[in-house]
N, C-alpha and C positions, 0 to 999 in steps of 0.2 A: 504493500501499500506506500503510496507517494504521501510525502509529507504535506500539510494542510498549506494553503497560501497566506502568508501573513497579512494582518490587517494591517493597513497605514492609515494615519499617524500610530506610531508604536506608543505604547502606555508610557506614560513619563515615569523617570526613576530620580531618586536624589543623585546630585553629584555636579560637577562642575564639567567633566569630560564625560563624552561618549561610555556607556559601560561597557566592559569587555564581552559580554554575552551579544550585545549589538553590534560592536566592532566584528567578532566572527560571524554574524548575519551578514553584514554587509560586503564582507570580504570574500563571500562564498561565490561573488562572481562579479562583472562588470555590470550586468542587469539583472534585478532581483525583481522577480514577479510577485506582484502584493494586490490586494484589495483595497479599494478606496472606498469610505461613506458614500452608500448608495448601490454597493454593489460591485462598480467598474472595475475592471481589471487595470493594471497600469504595471510599468515596468521604473522600479526605482534605478536611476543613473548613479555609479557612487566613485568610478574613476575620474580624476581631476581633468584629462585631457578632455573624457566624452562629456563631463558636467559644462567644460566650457564651450564646446561645440553647441548643446543645446542651448545655452543661454546666448550664443550668438548668431547662431544660422538661422536665417529666415524661414527657413524650412520646417522650423517648429514653433507653433504659434500658440500664443496664450490665449488671444482672443475665440479660437476655435473651440477652446474647452467651455462648456455652456453648464456644467454641473455644480458652480456655484465654486466658491473658496474653500479651504481647508480650516477656515476660522471663521468668526462671525461675521466681519464686514463683506458685504458683495460688491459686485462690479462698480455699482454705480458710485460705489463710496471710497474707490481707488482710481487717484489719477493716472497712474503709471504702472502699478505691479501687474494688472491684467489686459494690458493695451497692447498693441502692435503696432509698427509704424503701417501709415502715417499719423495716424491719430497719436502714440506715443511720442513721435519725433516732434510734434507740433507744439505738445504740451511742454515735453522737456526743455525744449528749445526757448519756451517763454521765460521758465524759471532758472536756468541753468548758468547765468552771468552772476548769479545770486551766491552758488556755492563752489565756485573756483577756487584751488588751490590759494590763488593770490589774495582772495577774500578769507579763506580761514587763516591765513598766515596775518593779514590786518586786523582780524579778530582777536589775535593770540592776547594781547595785552590785557583787553576786556576780559577775555577767558579766565586768563590766570589769575585778575583781580578779583572776580566772584569766586573762585574756588579758594583764595587765602580768606578771600572775607568769611565766606562760610565755616573753613576749618576753624578760625580765628572764635568762632560762636561755639566751638564744640568743647575747645581744648580744655581739659581740668573740669569738665562738666562732672558734679558729684554723682549723678544718677545714670543709670544706663542710658546708653544713644542708642536709637535705631540710625545707622548710617545711611540708608537708604532714604528714608524721608528728610533727612536733614543734611544730606552731602549729595550722595551720588544721583539723587530724583533733582535737586533742586537746582543743581549745575547748569545740565541740558535744557533743562525746563526755562531757566531763566535766559540762556543764549536764545535758544528759538524763538522763544515768545518778543524779546528785545526785536528780532530778525524781522517778526510778522507784525510788529507794532502792537501785541498786545498788552494791555494793562497788566502790571503783576499781581494786581488784587483779583483780575478775571480767573487767575490760574485756579484760585481754590473752587472756583465753579465748575470749571471745566475738568479739572484732574479725576474726580471720581467717575468720568463717562467713560476714560481712557481703557481701565482694564476691562470693562464691559465689550466695547466696540473691538478689542484686541483678544478676546476669547477664543477658545476652541473646544467649547461644550460647557465651559463652567457656568457661564448665566444662559438663564432661558430667554425664550424667543420675543417675549414681551419686554425684558429690561434691554436687548439689544435696540430693538425698535425705537425704545423711549432715549436710551442714550444717544442715538444715531439722530433723532429729530430734534435734542436740544442741541446737540452740534449743528445741524443744520440752521437753526433758529438762530443760533448765536452769531455764526458768520455771515448768515446774510444779513441780519442789523447790522453787523459791523461793518459790511460792504455799503449799506444804504447809508450810513452816517460819514462815512470818508465820501461817498458821493456827492454829499450835501455840504461837505467842508469847503470854506472858502480859502482855508490855508492848508493844502494838501501836505501829509507826512512823506519822509523818507523811507517808509517801511515798505516790505515785498507786497503786501495786500493792495496797497495804495498805486505801487509801481505797475501791478497785473490789471488794475482797474483803470488807469490812467494811460495804458498803451498804446501805439498807434492802431487804429482799427483794425485794419490788415492782418496783424498778428495779435490781436487782442482775443484772450480764453471769454469764453460765456460766462456770466455772472455764477452760473451754478458749478461750472469749471474750476472757478477762483474758490467757489466756498469749499469745493472737495478739497483743493489744494491745500487751503487754509488748515483744517482740521486735519487732514494728513500727515502735512509737514509737522504740526504740533505734536502729535502721537509719534511720529516715526522718529524726530529729531527729539522728542524728550525719552522713551521708554526704551528704547534700544540701547541707547547709550547709558543711561540710568541703571539698567539691567548688567549691563556687560561691566561698567565700571565697578560694580560691586562686587561680581566675580572675578576682578583683578585684585580688588582689596583682600578678599576670602582667601585666594590662593596664598597672596601675601602674610596672611596673619597664620594661615596653615602651615607653612613653609617659610618660616621668618629669615633663612641663610639664603634666599633670593633677593631679601630688601637691602641688605648690606652694601652689596657691590652696586645698588641703583641711588641708594642715597649716598655713596661716595663719588659715585659717577654719573649724574643726571643725564648726561649725553646718551646713556645707555636705555634711558627710558622709554624711547620710540621704538628700539627692537623688542623689549620686553611687551610692550602695547601691541606689537604685530604677532607676536608668538602667541599670546593671548587670544588675539582673534582670530587665529588656527585653532587653537587649544579648546576652548569653550565649545561645548555641546547647545548650540545657541538657537536652533529653531524647533521650536516645540510641533510644528506642524511640516517640518521638513522644508519643501518648496515647492513652487506655484506648477501644477499641472500643465502639462504642453501637449498640442496634439500634433503629428506629422502631418504635413499637408501633402506629401508625396513620399513615395518610397524611397527610402534613406538608410546607408549603411553606417551602423553605431555600434561601435566595440565590436568590432568582428559579425555584427550581426545585422541581417538585412531586415526593417522593421516596414510593415505595409503603410500605406496612407491610412491615416483615421485613427491610428493606435496613439496610448496616451502614456507619456512618460514624464519622470519628476525627478529633476536633476535636485542631487543632494549635495549641498557644499558642505556640510557638516562632515559628510564620507570623504567627499574629496580632500577635506583638509588632514585626512589621516590616510591618504595613498601613499603606500610603500614606493611607487613608483614616480613620485614627485615631490618627497622628502625623505631625506635622510633619517634612520631612527624616529619614523612618525610617532610611536607612542611614548616618546621622551620629550618632556618639555624643556626647551632649549634657550633660554632669553636671549643668547646674543645671535640666534639661527640667523644666517644670511649665507646666498638669498633666501626670501621667505615667500613663495607664489600661492600663498592662501587664498581662499576664497570668501574670507568674513565678510567682503562687502559685495559679493556677488561677482559678475562681468560684463562685459561686452555691452549692449545697449541697457539691460537692466542690471549694471553697476549701480551700487546705492548713490543718489543724488547727494546726499549730504557726507561723502565719506570724508572730506578733506575738513569738514568742521569737527565731526565723530573724534577723528584723529588728535587733532588738536585739543580736543576735551578729555578726552582719556590721558593723554600726555599732562596735561597742565592739572586734571584732577590727581592724578598720581606724587607729580611733584608739591602740590601743596600737602598732600596725606603722608608721605615718606618720612620728611623730618619728625612725625609726632608717631609714627608707627610702630617704634621699640617700646612705647609706653602704652600701647592699645593692646587689649585682647579680647576673644571672642566673650562675650556674655551668655553664652548658651552652648550645650555639646551638641555633637553633630545630630543626634537623634533629635534634636528639639528645634533645630533649624527648620522653617515653614518654607517649603520648596513650593515654586509654582505650580501649578497641574492644570491640565486642560487648558493652555494658552498658547497664544501665537508664539510668545517670547519665553523662552527658559529663565531662569534664576530663583532668586529668593522673593519672597513678600518683604522681609524684615532683615535685617543684617543688625542684632544687637551687639554692642561692643562697650566697654568700660575701660577705664582709665587705671594703669597699676600706679600706686602711690609708692 
């Protein structure tokens, strides 16, 4: 009797990196048959080169997948993740200039200042501190809200909707619908207010609203970009920075070299982008538009493949000692930010936020300790982004 086809997404498990059992499963072959929600069969693509092919080759379409996302948000609330050219190209071009490497570097002093300010408010706090709530989340959310022109006070109103819309089964359909409508209402109202303003701001939403008519996105597209960028710019970096800190707390020998030589922080951040099991739902399903040869197998038109960047980041063909965390690893061709036309829009800013967040916390890390046993850590379950809900720490006297 043949083994049953695994269901995907896989059940979540605690831990920073992929579990050995999942690694063994993903290394059984470059194309792993799985069953998606709803019963549709698909092939998980696990090799680094093959994942790059799916993400960059126009013969693999995201728009052709009509069975919904693998998490709560539907395609109407995703500006880029489920679209193909020319729609994807037009939308991405409208915002790309705001997320260049140059702009990220120009923002570095401001990002560093926010990180130091947040850390200064935590040092020597007598009580236990949730580092996610008070450091790793406020840092990227303040950066992206300033770029969007969202008042900081409004974040308290908006942030409760984010985990609901980023869930993958944790919240019910009614809760997801209510969160989506609340986000739409806020950003529609924000755009209407900007449209009436006599002195337009210099934020991204205003720039999109006042762009030349021939390149201007629709108000609906701008609203979707607004809450999409808020969530993606905040949630992903907040969770990943927390995983970096947790790794350093668990392995304090890694922190010493980083503290002595801050120039090594970027390489450590890149290695953590490779190391962390990041995507709770894997990747976005793609449909083959024609017959294609992938990983030495001919796949017919209309088949479904899911490129798995987490598996690609542990590919022995792409990385020496892939199951070892090597902070100095170079080169490091990881796919933590995706690849090709679906490369993460905010990758440059996320890199700066990770680097400056680590730079702010490292001088204090030798006096910081986890305030919970491993068994007490509250890992995110049934969510698009893996990680922890809280990261409780305390200061050693």
